[in-house]
C-alpha positions in Angstrom: -15.1 24.5 -57.1 -16.9 21.2 -56.1 -14.7 18.4 -54.8 -14.6 15.2 -56.7 -14.8 12.0 -54.6 -12.4 9.3 -55.8 -13.7 5.8 -56.5 -11.4 4.2 -54.0 -10.4 5.1 -50.4 -7.0 6.7 -50.4 -6.3 5.2 -47.0 -7.2 1.5 -47.3 -8.1 1.1 -51.0 -11.7 -0.1 -50.5 -14.4 0.8 -53.0 -16.2 4.0 -52.0 -20.0 4.3 -52.0 -20.1 7.8 -50.4 -18.1 10.5 -48.7 -17.0 8.1 -45.9 -15.2 4.8 -46.4 -17.2 1.8 -45.2 -14.0 -0.1 -44.4 -11.9 2.4 -42.3 -14.3 5.3 -41.8 -12.0 8.0 -43.3 -13.7 11.0 -44.8 -12.6 11.4 -48.4 -11.8 15.1 -48.8 -9.1 16.9 -50.7 -7.0 18.7 -48.2 -5.5 21.0 -50.8 -8.0 23.8 -50.3 -8.2 27.5 -49.5 -7.3 28.6 -46.0 -10.9 29.7 -45.2 -12.1 26.2 -46.0 -9.6 24.6 -43.5 -10.5 27.1 -40.8 -14.2 26.4 -41.4 -13.5 22.6 -41.0 -11.5 23.2 -37.8 -14.4 25.1 -36.2 -16.8 22.4 -37.4 -14.8 19.7 -35.7 -14.5 21.8 -32.5 -18.2 22.5 -32.2 -19.1 19.0 -33.0 -16.9 17.7 -30.2 -18.2 20.5 -28.0 -21.8 19.4 -28.5 -20.8 15.8 -27.7 -19.0 16.9 -24.6 -22.0 18.9 -23.2 -24.4 16.1 -24.0 -22.1 13.6 -22.3 -21.5 15.8 -19.3 -25.2 16.3 -18.7 -26.0 12.6 -19.0 -23.0 11.7 -16.8 -24.2 13.9 -14.0 -27.9 13.7 -14.0 -28.7 10.3 -15.7 -27.0 7.5 -13.7 -26.4 4.5 -15.9 -27.8 6.2 -19.0 -24.4 6.4 -20.9 -23.8 2.7 -20.3 -27.2 1.7 -21.7 -26.8 4.0 -24.7 -23.3 2.6 -25.4 -24.5 -1.0 -25.6 -27.7 0.1 -27.4 -25.5 1.2 -30.3 -25.9 5.0 -29.9 -22.3 5.8 -29.4 -21.4 8.5 -31.8 -23.3 11.2 -30.0 -21.4 10.7 -26.8 -17.7 10.8 -25.7 -16.3 7.2 -25.6 -16.0 5.7 -22.1 -12.3 5.3 -22.0 -11.7 8.8 -23.4 -14.1 10.2 -20.9 -12.3 8.5 -18.1 -8.9 9.8 -19.2 -10.3 13.4 -19.6 -12.0 13.5 -16.2 -9.1 11.8 -14.3 -6.5 14.1 -15.9 -8.7 17.2 -15.2 -9.2 16.2 -11.6 -5.6 15.4 -10.7 -4.2 18.4 -12.6 -6.7 20.7 -10.9 -5.8 19.2 -7.6 -2.2 20.0 -8.1 -2.9 23.6 -9.4 -5.2 24.7 -6.6 -3.1 22.9 -4.0 -6.1 21.3 -2.5 -4.0 20.0 0.4 -3.9 23.5 1.8 -0.9 24.9 3.7 -3.1 25.2 6.9 -3.6 21.5 7.1 -0.1 20.4 5.8 2.1 23.0 7.3 5.1 22.4 9.5 5.2 24.3 12.8 6.5 27.8 12.4 9.5 29.2 14.3 7.2 31.3 16.5 5.1 28.3 17.4 8.2 26.3 18.3 9.4 29.2 20.5 6.1 29.4 22.3 6.1 25.6 22.8 9.6 25.8 24.2 8.8 28.6 26.5 5.7 26.8 27.7 7.7 23.7 28.3 10.3 25.6 30.3 7.7 27.3 32.4 6.1 24.0 33.1 9.4 22.5 34.2 10.0 25.4 36.5 6.6 25.1 38.2 7.1 21.3 38.6 10.5 21.9 40.1 9.1 24.5 42.6 6.3 22.2 43.6 8.7 19.3 44.1 11.0 21.4 46.4 8.0 22.5 48.5 6.8 18.9 48.8 10.3 17.8 49.8 10.5 20.5 52.6 7.1 19.5 54.0 8.1 15.8 54.4 9.9 14.6 57.5 13.4 13.7 56.5 13.4 10.8 58.9 10.4 9.4 57.1 12.0 9.5 53.7 13.6 6.2 52.8 15.5 5.1 49.8 13.3 3.2 47.4 13.9 -0.5 47.4 14.8 -2.4 44.2 11.5 -4.1 44.4 9.8 -0.8 43.5 11.4 -0.9 40.1 11.2 -4.3 38.4 13.9 -5.4 36.1 11.6 -5.4 33.1 10.7 -1.8 33.7 14.3 -0.8 33.9 15.0 -2.6 30.7 12.2 -0.7 29.0 13.6 2.6 30.3 17.0 1.8 29.0 15.6 0.9 25.6 13.7 4.3 25.3 16.8 6.3 24.3 14.9 8.7 22.0 15.6 6.9 18.8 12.7 6.4 16.4 11.9 2.8 15.7 9.0 0.9 14.0 9.3 -2.1 16.3 11.0 -5.5 16.0 10.9 -7.2 12.6 10.6 -11.0 12.7 11.1 -12.7 9.4 11.4 -16.5 9.7 13.2 -16.9 6.4 16.1 -14.7 7.4 18.8 -15.4 9.9 19.6 -13.2 12.8 22.2 -11.0 11.0 19.9 -10.5 8.0 17.0 -9.6 10.3 19.1 -7.1 12.1 20.2 -5.6 8.8 16.6 -5.3 7.6 15.6 -3.8 11.0 18.3 -1.2 10.7 17.2 -0.2 7.2 13.5 0.1 8.2 14.4 2.1 11.3 16.5 4.5 9.3 13.8 4.9 6.7 11.2 5.4 9.4 13.3 8.1 11.1 13.8 9.8 7.7 10.1 9.7 6.9 9.2 11.1 10.3 11.7 14.0 9.8 10.3 14.7 6.4 6.7 14.6 7.6 7.5 17.0 10.5 9.5 19.5 8.4 7.7 19.2 5.0 4.4 17.3 5.2 3.5 18.5 1.7 6.2 16.2 0.3 4.6 13.2 1.8 1.2 14.3 0.5 2.6 14.7 -3.0 4.0 11.2 -2.9 0.6 9.8 -1.8 -1.2 11.9 -4.5 1.1 10.5 -7.2 0.1 6.9 -6.2 -3.7 7.5 -6.3 -4.2 7.5 -10.1 -2.6 4.2 -10.8 -4.3 2.6 -7.8 -7.7 3.9 -9.0 -7.0 2.7 -12.5 -6.0 -0.8 -11.2 -9.2 -1.0 -9.1 -11.4 -0.5 -12.1 -11.2 -4.1 -13.4 -11.5 -5.3 -9.8 -14.7 -3.4 -9.4 -16.0 -4.7 -12.7 -15.2 -8.2 -11.5 -17.2 -7.6 -8.3 -20.1 -6.5 -10.5 -19.7 -9.6 -12.6 -19.9 -11.8 -9.5 -22.8 -9.9 -8.0 -24.8 -10.1 -11.2 -23.5 -13.5 -12.4 -27.0 -14.7 -13.4 -27.7 -11.7 -15.7 -25.7 -13.3 -18.5 -23.8 -10.1 -19.3 -20.3 -9.9 -20.6 -17.5 -8.7 -18.4 -17.0 -5.7 -20.7 -20.5 -4.5 -19.9 -19.7 -4.4 -16.2 -16.4 -2.7 -17.0 -18.0 0.1 -19.1 -20.4 0.8 -16.1 -17.4 0.9 -13.8 -15.6 3.4 -16.1 -18.6 5.6 -16.4 -19.2 5.6 -12.6 -15.5 6.3 -12.0 -15.6 9.2 -14.5 -18.6 10.6 -12.6 -16.7 10.3 -9.3 -13.7 12.2 -10.8 -15.9 14.9 -12.1 -17.6 15.2 -8.7 -14.3 15.4 -6.9 -13.2 18.0 -9.5 -16.2 20.2 -8.7 -15.4 19.8 -5.0 -11.7 20.8 -5.5 -12.8 23.8 -7.5 -15.6 25.0 -5.2 -14.1 24.4 -1.8 -11.5 27.2 -2.0 -13.9 29.6 -3.5 -16.8 29.4 -1.1 -14.9 30.4 2.0 -17.3 30.1 5.0 -19.7 27.9 3.0 -16.9 25.5 1.9 -18.6 22.6 3.7 -21.7 22.7 1.4 -20.1 20.9 -1.5 -18.9 18.2 0.8 -22.4 17.7 2.2 -24.2 17.8 -1.2 -21.7 15.5 -2.9 -21.5 13.2 0.1 -25.2 12.6 -0.3 -25.4 12.6 -4.1 -22.5 10.3 -4.9 -23.9 7.2 -3.1 -27.4 7.9 -4.5 -26.0 8.2 -8.0 -24.2 4.9 -7.7 -27.3 3.2 -6.4 -29.4 4.6 -9.3 -26.8 3.5 -11.8 -27.1 -0.1 -10.7 -30.9 0.1 -10.8 -30.8 1.6 -14.3 -28.4 -0.8 -15.9 -29.4 -4.1 -14.2 -33.1 -3.5 -13.9 -33.6 -5.5 -10.7 -35.9 -4.8 -7.7 -35.1 -2.0 -5.3 -34.6 -4.4 -2.4 -32.1 -6.6 -4.3 -30.4 -3.5 -5.7 -30.0 -2.0 -2.2 -28.6 -5.3 -0.9 -26.1 -5.6 -3.7 -25.2 -1.9 -3.4 -24.3 -2.3 0.2 -22.2 -5.4 -0.4 -20.4 -3.8 -3.3 -19.7 -0.6 -1.3 -18.3 -2.4 1.7 -16.2 -4.7 -0.4 -14.9 -1.9 -2.6 -14.1 0.4 0.4 -12.2 -2.5 2.0 -10.1 -3.0 -1.1 -9.6 0.7 -1.5 -8.4 0.9 2.2 -6.0 -1.9 1.7 -4.7 -0.3 -1.6 -4.2 3.1 0.1 -2.4 1.3 3.0 -0.1 -0.3 0.5 0.3 3.1 -1.2 1.3 4.6 2.2 3.9 1.9 2.7 5.3 2.5 -0.8 5.3 6.2 -0.2 7.0 5.6 3.2 9.8 3.5 1.5 10.3 5.9 -1.4 10.7 9.1 0.6 
């Protein structure tokens, strides 16, 4: 039985001039239908999204800057929206990173009992050899020539430093001009205790520290997106482009970066002896991709694009390094 389209949108009440509402975009369909019709509609939606996903993935990987240009040219329905693409790629990357345990046990593994025993035995043997050599040297020296060392041989400063080195872990002296001496000592004690705790955790379970750092990477990367868009705005200030245009390019490039890192995380454990190849290929392709995206979107000369690419890269890497340093401090304090 053929469906009858109502005269008004059942969602917003606007007058209909076709199957889709011109006001809210809802498709006017009667959902009280046979099961086969609902299943057919579900498959239709799935394959429609699937075609968009494949088209978007191909353009994202092999056409730098193309999705950004298409987005502002008004051809948006055929591709996955930028923000949704960013969410999908970032979630896929960090979820995969957690599942495959990319920080492998070989690199983040505490010393085993056997290794500790071998280290202890080696240390004991070394001490024994040093002791025997010392005794031999003492016998070969004329006792009358041996004199007690004078106090001048050991300055007072050196003695003080020796006394201070009592084996406790310390991060150094904290000097905060806005605190009095008692408060400064209290802060120093807290930081030393936290440093000792962090060192113990890193020695016994380095994976825990890596997990804390990994949890802080997604919000840092997300917060750096508008910062990178602002850098683009500054570098291309005479292009008379809206800030949102730079932001969409930043989102697309970040989505590509996540997808590239996702491929790296998936391929590295599978390739075995050839695991270095993804790192080499992506290490070359990623900067080339970023350069080509700037050239495609802003349409400037190669010389000017190269210059701005280098400035943007150095500035962004500096900000990323500072952000990761801050993340390390936060991770250190939250262990």
